[in-house]
TORFIMAR-400506 format. One record per atom (N, C-alpha, C, CB): x, y, z negated. Coordinates in steps of 0.001 Angstrom, whole numbers, plus 500000, padded with zeros to 6 digits. Each point is the difference from the previous one (the first is absolute). Glycine has a CB too. Layout:
// residues N
XYZ/...
***
This chain:
// residues 339
500859498813500000/499141501187500000/500895501237500000/498134498768498762/501661502114502264/500888501144500159/499446501220499264/500754499100502226/500130501695497266/499609501218499289/500619501198500706/499822498751497796/499343502232502552/500458501164500716/500242501158499029/498746499238502048/501722501866498493/500382501127499160/498826500564499197/501775500525501656/496997499284498862/498843500502499268/499385498915499111/499568501619501865/501232497322497861/499599498901499125/498878499133500569/500694501416498110/499041498698503200/498992499172500637/500540498586500203/499023502028501140/500164496972498569/500356498614500264/498853499321500722/501491499931497972/498838499090502886/498979499313500789/500115498485499842/500002501903501638/498866497458498170/499944498540500019/499318499516501278/499936499952497478/499061500803502953/499283499727501235/499898501314500763/498683498067498961/501659501912502328/500064501241500780/498708500184500786/502512499805500173/496798501298499549/498778500342500730/500349501058501053/498529499462497969/501341500160503296/500464500835501105/498875500819500627/501774498318500431/498621502835500074/499170500769500906/500769500218501290/498806501131498078/500512498867503045/500641500233501296/499466501300500589/500284497506500386/500636503370500007/499643501216500734/500303499752501475/500480501508497981/498467498439502837/500172499769501432/499831498556500388/501510501914500048/497232497644500130/499772498592500337/499742499850501503/499065499579497683/501997500679503099/499939499811501444/500414498593500381/500471502423500329/499918497387500928/500290498671500531/501090499258499233/499308500855502202/501731499876497346/501125499335499344/499565499284498721/501530501730500959/497369498723498434/499554499406498735/499011498856500181/500365502202498957/499200497559502270/499003498946500211/500565498606499719/498906501456501709/502255498249498882/500603498668499832/501429500098499467/498564499141501871/502216501789498662/501423500072499660/500243500225498511/500415500881502277/498795500012497110/500327500389498629/498838499938499026/501706501429500973/497141499084499392/498892500156499071/499675498773499156/499131501611501594/500629497226499023/499633498818499222/501074499558499005/498622499308501927/502633501052498333/501072499600499080/499781500568498600/501576499890501939/497748501246497973/499816500645498694/498957499294499138/500641502156501054/498460497071499583/499054499244499180/500249498489500045/498337501804500409/502686497773500328/500368498587500021/501261499705499182/498943499842502247/501713501198497284/501218499845499197/499641499839498528/501303501373501665/499404497749497661/499773499773498577/500257501277499200/500639497585500289/498555502662498716/500097501187499142/499734501296500758/501638498769498604/497596501139502480/499716501165500832/498562499953500491/502409500118500699/496951501045499345/498664500084500579/499833501342500695/499080498466498222/500084501553502794/499712501218500751/498633500499499558/501408499249501994/498571501917497347/498760500470499387/499375501199500710/500881499155497863/499903501534502989/499468501190500655/500730500269501309/499379500947497767/499889499579503216/500593500365501291/499485501376500400/500180497562500701/500602503115500135/499633501335500451/500249500148501500/500536500918497719/498525499700502969/500155500420501390/499060501173500210/500638497650500802/499756503296500013/499181501195500169/498666499709500678/502091501321500118/497883497648500737/498771499613500694/499137499163499060/501182500047502247/497687500510497301/499159499348498995/499468498652500474/499372502249499157/500222497679502103/499440498756500521/501070498906500074/498313501327501315/502888499032499146/501068499009500140/500528499516498652/500610501065502161/499508499841496866/500514499573498696/498981499122499287/501371502097499841/497341498200500334/498966499162499402/500013498606500621/498604502042499551/501604497907501755/500072498714500696/501204499197499537/498859501014501977/502287499642497868/501208499313499527/499773499433498600/501441501531501398/498012499287497729/499766499563498629/499046498803499958/500392502353499205/498599497667501609/499037498895500039/500654498722500488/498160501630500408/502604498469500682/500619498804500587/501073499399499098/499533500938502254/501187499918497019/501076499512499134/499562499859498536/501631501080501552/497067499151498220/499417499827498655/500682500898498957/499428497630500607/500739503663499759/500593500992499103/498871500805499353/502121500137501418/497924500020497295/498873500591499276/499844501503500200/500303498216498347/500816502504501827/499931501454500118/500603500482501317/500113500177497508/499291500881503039/500599500620501177/499751501506499963/499677497874501341/501296502850499224/499978501458499962/500296500574501385/500720499955497586/498901501304502612/500390500737501214/500985501113499659/497770499477501045/502559500672497675/500959501003499549/501128499309499251/498187501756499852/503053498475500580/501148499298499411/500179500333498520/501096500016502240/498672501227497380/500189500385498601/499040499268499073/500782502232500769/498021497461499730/499049499239499181/500545498614499700/498092501277501007/502540498110499976/500600498681499770/501210500113499075/499204499239502262/501667501729497989/501207500174499186/499633500199498526/501196501004501986/497744499751497768/499622500329498621/499036499007499375/500353502354500584/499298496604500140/499128498962499440/500738499307498854/498835499654502247/500626500362496541/500705499384498863/500143498490500109/499141501838498617/500094497537502261/500106498552500179/501034499613501051/497620499817499331/503022501164501304/501070499754500975/501342500193499306/498531500758501936/502272498178498026/501316500058499346/501105500440500938/499245498214498484/500666501375502786/501060500261500982/499354500207501357/501686498619498694/499003502107502192/499407500385501280/500894499581501165/498861501933498876/500501497477502134/500648499664501272/499551501032501024/500094497501499445/500857503181501187/499702501046500979/500258499471501405/500591501801498325/498352498119502476/500098499441501351/499385500951501021/499923497675499049/500389503587500797/499485501052500883/501033500317501086/498619500966498100/501041499872502886/501029500517500906/501119500670499208/498268500325501799/502913499737498793/501214500365499266/499982501414499435/501203498436501459/498024502470499159/500040501389499559/499396500213498609/499882500649502387/499397498366497092/499419500149498661/500654499091498962/497863500625501089/503143498584499297/500669499113499046/500546500774498799/500590498469501893/500197502566498372/500643500738498912/498961500671499107/502007500378501457/497004500258499152/498980500715499236/499258499056499048/499746501624501902/499768497265498624/499236499071499165/500892499305498972/498410499650501903/502811500011498491/500907499334499059/500332500916498825/500962498649501890/499306502604498398/500336500958498947/498811500217499068/501636501123501545/497174499034499033/498801500172499165/499773498776499113/498984501474501772/501249497342498779/499800498767499239/500989499903498845/499150498876502069/502125501384498214/501018499910498952/499775501060498923/501630499093501681/497956502103498726/499719501033499002/498776499639499157/501009501716501529/498137497412499007/498852499514499226/500388498844499088/498489500720501849/502806498906498165/500490498957499107/499806498588500511/499533501537498185/500470498323503163/499763498681500566/501089499622501002/497540500329499667/502919498409500306/500992499518500967/499437500011501419/501027498572498212/499883501470502766/499601500119501401/500726498969500868/499555502451499649/499694496965501272/500540499139501054/499569500642501313/499917497844498562/501058502574502262/499720500798501189/500314499207501264/500496502100498711/498650498058502292/500308499387501298/501282500601500561/497544499596500438/503058499663500474/501223500493500625/499680500724501304/501297498119498955/499579502782501532/501124500544499253/499503500790498797/501367500097502105/499522500146496958/499637500597498724/499289501346500168/501949498829498980/498486501958501987/499402501311500259/500394500430501413/500067500632497520/499583500592502860/500323500475501353/501481500268500195/497744500990500109/502964499285498793/501409500350500121/500696499812498661/499468501637501835/501841498474498181/500799499787498800/499713501050498933/501763498960501416/497950502261498993/499715501066499036/498773499650499157/501008501694501570/497958497786499069/498810499591499253/500318498824499074/498542500797501894/502305498301498565/500407498872499159/500706500490498738/500214498557502046/500670502410498114/500735500538498850/499046500612498980/501979500438501479/497004500248498994/499027500599499082/499226498906499253/499794502016501518/499857496914499182/499312498876499355/500877499365498922/498726499579502123/502563500245498180/500922499415499023/500173500922498791/501194498797501863/498822502490498381/500134500974498907/498823499875499039/501264501569501519/497533498326499023/498808499885499163/499971498645499294/498755501545501551/501695497412499114/500080498687499364/500915500048498783/499585498899502216/501549501783497932/500945500138498897/499407500852498877/501908499766501621/497444501317498751/499425500903498997/498891499335499189/500568501915501486/498608497289499192/498830499414499343/500266498614499414/498595501301501567/502491498058498878/500270498638499577/499155498966500715/500632500916497826/498668499505503219/499135499081500735/500765499288501109/498040501463499477/501880497206500577/500682499246501054/499426500318501381/500470498180498345/500399501690502656/499622500278501385/500595498915500883/499887502503499569/499244496753501121/500449498942500909/499484500286501405/500033498318498108/500622501083502890/499628500229501396/499863498653500711/501189502247500006/497849497663500911/499558498729500575/500915499443501092/497717500723499465/503567499203500267/500926499355500937/500051498509499680/501383502132500240/497604497155500221/499807498602499597/500938499022500692/497651500571499578/503081499847501435/500949499069500617/501097499564499028/499533501074502202/500667499695496766/500950499605498954/499541498736499257/500647502413499745/498106497163500485/499468498835499279/499520498887500921/499344501541498193/500829498607503124/499508498981500936/501033498888500190/498623501753501171/500918497006499002/500896498830500022/501144500079501006/498059498703499283/501667501654501973/501052500012501021/501060501050499680/498337499216501710/501232501943497809/500935501080499703/500816499685498743/498429501642501082/500954497677497971/500753499553498822/501011498923500382/498031500545498534/501613498616502441/500920498952500453/501238500615500641/498062498439500354/501754502600500440/501145500678500613/500930500544498919/498596500600502009/500833500039497001/500810500537498897/500772498881499306/498334501859499673/501007497012500136/500653498850499365/501130499457500862/497852499436498862/501914500448502443/501033499496500903/501235500889499975/498224499008501450/501550502296498511/501124500935499963/500757499871498685/498753501574501508/500502498347497384/500637499881498685/500748498679499846/498208501453499052/501344497519501668/500670498698499965/501160499908500986/497844498993499304/502438502124501382/501132500069500921/499819499097501219/501456500529498057/497284499212502326/499716499092501110/500551500518501320/497957499261498804/502016502055501397/500559500569501238/501280500773499713/497691500150500973/502902499586497887/501211500716499622/499695501436499622/501316498529501510/499709502269498437/499825501404499648/499126500699501033/502235500006498853/496653500635500730/499170500713500970/500712501234500540/497958499167498826/501944501022502474/500715501083500668/499066501051500591/501809498385500496/497228501133500285/499148500893500783/498527499625499846/501878500337501634/497261500655498493/498573499745500127/499489500788501205/499739499606497485/499506499707503368/499435500619501196/498473499905499935/502075499412501362/497266501704498819/498541500052499930/499459500474501343/500065500462497503/498951498799503026/499316500417501226/498500499845499804/501986499326501426/497281501714498908/498543499930499972/499451500824501156/499984499681497480/499486499643503526/499410500654501171/498557499528500104/502249500150501216/496818500804498851/498580499671500051/499290500819501068/500060499415497569/498820500048502910/499156500732500934/499303501157499289/499662497904501355/499889503044499429/499292501158499449/498495499773500072/501892501520500685/497479498323498160/498539499911499958/499363501326500377/500165498243498234/500631502821501703/499463501345500251/499829500309501489/501079500729497886/499476498435502981/499931500285501436/498548500040500475/502243498904500322/497417502160500384/498640500127500514/499014500594499012/500495498078501415/499973502279497370/499117500577498992/500259501498499866/499936497799498776/499042502923500792/500210501392499621/500591500011498594/498070500814501473/502502500318498117/500576500068498664/498944499814498909/501767501513500900/496993498873499386/498917499800499031/499709498513499783/499020502205500688/501334496973500289/499726498562499896/501174499218499394/498496500220501984/502626500451497808/501203499315499524/500015499868498483/501230500872501980/499523498124497538/500143499769498572/500868501088499380/499733497524500351/500020502769498371/500749501061499322/501489499717499896/497956500497498730/502485498267501492/501423499669499894/500887500779500978/499300497746499249/500137502832501806/500832500709500977/499954501516499838/499612498118501558/499831502338497320/499932501436499733/500867500317498784/497658500143500983/503495500514499217/500984500217498927/499465500735498784/501688500024501754/497333500858498432/499473500730498847/499316499062499001/499700502013501462/499875496815499014/499383498993499136/500997498909499638/497776500477501043/502950499032499964/500842498808499824/501472500305499732/498428498834501484/501965502419498564/501403500349499821/500773499959501296/499867499121497710/499856499887503114/500570499858501342/498997499154500787/502466500178499186/498035498806501569/499107499158500768/500011498563499511/500359501487501942/499447497578498999/499999498583499656/501322499581499352/498414499576501895/502640501132498392/501308499676499426/499945500001498476/501116500996502012/498255500012497395/499914500058498538/499176498837499453/500210502499500099/498709497173500588/499116498934499533/500677498639500044/498057501330500788/502683498383500280/500548498656500218/501470499872499597/498378499748501856/502452501177498552/501419499905499657/500221500105498495/500571500984502223/498483499607497067/500125500092498542/500105498610499383/498696502149500017/500532496895500473/500086498620499510/501404499431500240/497531499679500452/503000500583500726/501296499433500367/501126500586499160/499154499650502319/500863501674497541/501060500626499216/499901499643498520/500052501865501650/498732498036497847/499864499627498592/500517498585499758/498018501524499799/501679497565501115/500493498629499821/501523499954500070/497872499113500994/502720501628499928/501458500014500106/500635500619498762/499800500146502489/499544500838496914/500447500558498725/499988498905498925/499110502292500651/499882496874499362/499863498899499046/501133498982500136/497524500324500057/502889499417501170/501019498974500259/501417500557499896/498374498836501485/501865502346499087/501360500526500124/500280501224499145/499991499112502272/499030501353496989/500193501184499181/499641501277500745/501787498793498779/498234502338500531/499616501279500599/500839500365501223/499273500731497749/500114500003503160/500711500573501136/500762501230499508/498252499138501659/503018500937498701/500832501119499539/500147501093501047/501223498404498560/498700501238502712/499981501037501042/499218499492501195/502226500909499229/497156500011501488/499108499637501100/499967501121501025/498607498577498456/501336501039502809/499858500954501100/498956499460500966/502412500784499762/496689500096500661/498946499545500887/499660500995501078/499123498694498142/500232500797502902/499487500827501088/498560499586500271/502321500275501017/496806500690499076/498595499729500285/499553500830501194/499565499470497573/499519499951503204/499501500679501196/498522499698500192/502281499876501056/497084500976499719/498646499724500471/500095499829501507/498887501322498094/501074497436502357/500253499687501411/498735499917500836/502008498785499270/496899500753500138/498774499803500770/499043501181499916/500258497579499613/499901503269499377/499153501176499878/498549499710499667/501507501053501582/498250497824497772/498618499620499701/499446500697498766/500463497812501048/500425502535498027/499576500563498710/501146500839499425/498436498022499569/501339502717499354/501024500935499490/501236499333499400/498153501549499564/501703497281499848/501120499368499302/501014499422500971/498483499486498105/502703500189501372/501010499294500784/499460498616500398/501874501251498797/498574498246502362/499594498645500391/501201499087500248/497932500969501004/503275499566498875/501214499199500148/501055500513499026/499474499533502440/501199499535496869/501012500352499007/501166499025500120/498238500956498437/502960499548501428/501171499131499903/500905500563498922/499849499325502449/500951499798496946/500872500505498956/500983498983499471/498206501526499416/502729498960499789/500993499152499344/500049500379498523/501364499769502147/499044499281497026/500084500268498567/500992499044499356/497621500828499976/502678499424498751/500916499146499253/499485499836498580/501949500750501421/498055497999498102/499580499707498630/501184500100499053/498179498502500860/501544501706497870/501079500121499029/500818498716499893/498619501652498747/500808497222501687/500731498735500001/500993499910501145/498041498933498931/501902502038501998/500896500003501148/499360499530501289/501812499626498422/497040499740501504/499306499514501200/499596501183500873/499152497972498743/501116501897502551/499697501054500969/498714499651500741/502463500542500260/496670500440499931/498728499777500670/499846500776501281/499045499568497812/500187499843503089/499685500627501281/498554499660500333/502424499862500805/496792501139499625/498600499717500284/499431500829501121/499759499381497664/499195500075502973/499261500753501006/498524499627499911/502033500099501516/497139500920498621/498556499847499893/499357500756501161/500115499765497457/498900499623503180/499267500690501058/498557499503499977/502105500258501429/496956500660498649/498593499652499835/499176500286501251/500243500466497577/500452499573503582/499295500278501259/500486499082501124/499707502390499281/500730496388500395/500520499092501030/498868499193500639/502186499854498758/498155499438502307/499097499052500638/499959498709499176/500487501001502289/498443498242497874/499854498751499253/501193499075500182/497544500212500242/503011499755500952/501111499089500283/501281500389499247/498993499581502254/501060501647497253/501203500480499310/499860499987498480/500469501413501979/498413498114497512/499806499999498552/501016499086499311/497555500472500343/502962499993498527/500954499195499222/499900500416498534/501571499763502002/498667499283497131/499947500235498556/501037499079499365/497509500659500045/503622499934499538/501069499145499473/500892500763499031/499950498668502113/500356500668496784/501089500414499125/501071498920500095/498441501291498413/502763499104501973/501109499056500144/501105500388499022/499433499591502448/501034499437496796/501102500209499064/501172499139500437/498404500527498100/502722500115502132/501187499299500500/501056499962498888/499512500738502403/500984498059497327/501054499834499009/501267499446500624/498267499645498256/502761500167500936/501269499477500510/499884498567500488/501176501517498444/497812497751501056/499890498578500349/498646499625500598/501604499532498179/497626501451502275/498704499666500591/499066501188500063/500282497705499161/498484502004501185/499007501065500134/498625499486499592/501340501055501857/497811499876497731/498611499716499634/499111500994500741/500671499097497699/498197500442502802/499056500934500612/498569499620499617/501596500396501927/497547500628498039/498605499810499611/499180501186500499/500684498656497956/498105501098502563/499124501137500292/499506500613498703/499301498955502178/500508502341497813/499548500673498784/498480500026499898/502064501391500055/497249498750501085/498551500147499993/499270498890500750/500361502430499840/500262496998501177/499355498997500835/500182498609499412/500373501441502009/498742497627498316/500215498614499595/501287499462500633/497501499658499769/503228499544499500/501248499447500537/500838499379498911/499964501696501802/500938497437498609/500834499270499058/501271500758499646/499083497893500920/501472501773497943/501330500448499626/500997499140500774/499235500762497670/501690499877503044/500982499267500804/501385500178499392/498600500306502086/502068498574497708/501324500000499382/501012499354500936/498961499909497709/502137500773502541/501087499464500814/501292500030499196/498864500771502124/501759498070497718/501290499902499300/500909499063500778/498905500433497751/502279499295501690/500924499057500632/499381498611500121/501925501313499085/497109498393500069/499352498679500015/498932499881501073/500452499830497580/499180501282503062/498981499967501031/498878500981499750/500567497648500367/498312502129500317/498853500891499906/498839499282499322/500747501223502074/498499499524497135/498823499431499353/498942501079499851/501417498311498771/497337501256501045/498897500922499789/499214499586498769/499872500466502465/499599500508496822/499214499749498797/498671500729500119/502093499720498605/496839499608500984/498657500568500051/499501500293498595/499532498755502129/499859502397497697/499483500401498693/498576500521500154/502332500555499196/496867499248499781/498623500493499989/499867501127498982/499137497727500696/500256503369499726/499742501105499088/498731499743499196/501156501577501576/498700499068497278/498751499867499254/498827500544500808/501273500184497845/497526499335501853/498804500449500719/499883501521499951/498851497828499455/501380502720499374/500010501454499818/501473500383499879/497674500081498837/502852500529502204/501447500096500147/500668500810498885/499662499804502447/499585501024496859/500547500764498875/499930499244498673/499332502067501196/500086496754498812/499708499288498753/501221499834499098/498207498811501215/502914500744499346/501183499746499171/500510501268499326/500597498121501516/499345502990499210/500478501258499429/499015500527498950/501195500524502162/497519499367498119/498991500418499023/500165499209498704/498405500599501867/501864498113498256/500218499179498811/501186500517499186/499044498018501213/502011502408499480/501164500549499293/499644501290499262/501506498971501723/497699501880498910/499593501249499358/499172499710498757/500030501171502223/498999497924497907/499148499648498860/500841499391498879/498045499624501555/502873499496498815/500852499377498979/500840501035499253/500077497922501390/500442503067499348/500797501027499319/499118500833499063/501581500086501972/497214500223498474/499091500740499139/499640499214498741/499101501145502023/500919497535498088/499688499144498856/501253499561499242/497976499217501224/503183501296499194/501233499759499268/500611498629500206/499144501567498367/500541497780502763/500522498640500223/500794499889501297/498059499108498724/502475502007501760/500798499938501220/500345501384500482/498919497854500605/501735502188500567/500395501257500625/499607499981501467/501913500261498378/497663500885502134/499673500123501415/501223500485500775/497585500478499429/502662498912501739/501217500298500767/499866501236500888/500499497576499968/498291502985500138/499808501150500887/499545501204499177/499418498470501943/501507502407497764/499729501146499137/499940501306500784/501117498793498136/498439502251501189/500036501315500622/501406500439500329/497947500574498777/503011499034500395/501403500378500237/500517499368501292/500372500205497514/499400498499502664/500484499334501215/499226500482501224/500651497986498641/498049502240501205/499187500461501130/500389501397500444/498139498576499194/502242502274499862/500434501353500358/501274499959500840/498955500886497896/501919498156501808/501226499859500816/499627499718501457/501285499136497986/497713500023502220/499560499694501359/499461501245500692/499470497659499290/499760503140499993/499463501224500603/501108500975500374/497914499698498671/503161500328500547/501140500848500352/500605499548501325/500463500422497560/499695498276502619/500557499480501252/499099500365501179/501083498103498742/497613501704501099/499062500326501076/500102501474500380/498458498185499201/501577502686499801/500129501438500265/501265500312500799/498745500472497884/502373498916501707/501273500252500667/499969499557501462/501157499731497802/498139499175502477/499960499466501362/499288500944500980/500020497700499020/498995503051500489/499197500826500915/500175501499499775/498366498147500081/502546502240499035/500031501412499590/500329500946501147/500680499244497746/500162500369503197/500334500896501100/498788500243500899/502370499183499921/496840499768500287/498795500142500834/499030501007499361/500268497610500831/499528502259497879/499034500865499332/500564501360499636/498929497971499131/502370502186500908/500581501317499713/499670500992501107/501853498900498722/497759500612502444/499658500887501111/498487500188500148/502090499263501147/497136500069497968/498548500078500097/499442501128499141/499932497546500449/
***
């Protein structure tokens, strides 16, 4: 049982969710009422009809259209924020100032500056802050970390990241496009939404990035955000990284791969697409198949609940997530410095 600076202790965690959109339907929402010592007691969405429907389908007793009503509900112990990125910092800060721990969707906020403010309030209030980088808890990604720690590919040298995707925005007006491509809401474009997972996982395996250089461009002109990014970086462990991302390619050019090269072999795995972990060493080539939990955030949610109940630690904190946001900012800063 954990004790916070305001002497709060928890045996059973009663959660409220701010923002019950698509990500909470299967990926995360059910994990809060399927995890031991955890229950989901309240949800919030501005659309009254949609939040009522969500609450009914997920058998949640309370629902709100105002976030502050949920934050101040005395029956809510902790809050999960799953809104667009532009409100992460605002809601997280209000929640922590109300004396409640926060679990925030990734990326942590629109930019590193907002992350720093969230960490400052977490320190001031004593309220824990976690971020939903669940790849730190998925079987295939944990296996890669284990293989590296066991020296299976020798000393790790390089990491190469490639992510090329088609543009769903083609043929749409800007009014029809998802908010992920509007920097005032998302901080940048699809790069922030997707590359954040990749950089956070690499931080988990190789330690913080110590220097980074990036180039971002808008090549297709479909929306305001960047649609292509390339860059290089270095981890404090010495591992050198190289990556390229493009979100306007043809179907035939789509690729999703993280490759880790060591002195005695290599490992590769898709980050978002279905696919096996591939291992190449002096002994030959092999593939490993792993299954994710039904609710892909489940393992991480369990860690958060366990830490709140004083029986474990969560591997994805506000401190580590803020490091990822710093890297993302550095990769695109020249593009946005001219905007």
